[in-house]
N, C-alpha and C positions, 0 to 999 in steps of 0.2 A: 102705685106707683112712687118711688121715693123721689123727693124733690132734691135735684143735681144744683140747683141755684144756690144752696147753702154749701160754705166751704166746710166740712167734716174736720173735726179736730182730730189730731193722729190719736190714735189707741196704743197702749203699752200693752206689748205681747212679753211672755217668758216662753222661751222655746227649749226645752231639756233635749240633750244630745247623749248617747251611751259614749262614755271613754272623755278624755281629756282633749281639750282644743288650745293650741298656744295662743298666748295674746297676739301673736302677728297676724292673727287674721282678722284683727278688730276692722281695719281699713278695707279689707277685702269685703267684709260683710256689711259695709258702710257705717261703719261707727257704733257698732253694738256696744254694749258692754258684755264683758265675759267673764264669769264667775265659775271657778272649778269648785266642785262640792266634793263633800267629804265621803260619798256613796260612789266614786267613780263616774260621774256625770260631768258635764259642761253644762250650765244655765247661761241662753244667752237673753238679755232684755234688751228690748228695742221699741223703739216709738214707729209705728208703722203708721202712713197717712190714708191705705185705702186697701181693698182685698187684692187689686193688682199688685200692688208692692209687697202684700205678704206671699203671694203665690211666687212672685220673683225670689223673694229669701228663701223660702221652703224649695225652690228649685235649683238655688246654688248648695242647699245643705243636700239635697239628691244628687247632685254633680260631683259633691266630692265623696260621696258615697257612705256618708255619716247615716248613723243609725238613730232617726227620729224617735224620742219617748214619749214627748208630749206638746203641745201648742195650747196656751192659755191667754186669753185677754184679760188685764187685769184694770179693773176701774179704780176709780179715785178712792172711791170706799174701802177696797182691798190694800191700798199701800200703806 
């Protein structure tokens, strides 16, 4: 069982969506960085504190009817 006494550090996630998402959505998604890529996709870069917060963000994406392409955690060595 995991030790819940220690505060976990936020994990950076890169979430790729089909199509372009306007930068006006930054606040709605809680301050994520929105990058429009040349291949017609949008990359959301965000710091997520735990799995519950990740699922909440993914629920927001689903509720908007956006097509989710990928979700990747990025470790310090990958930055």
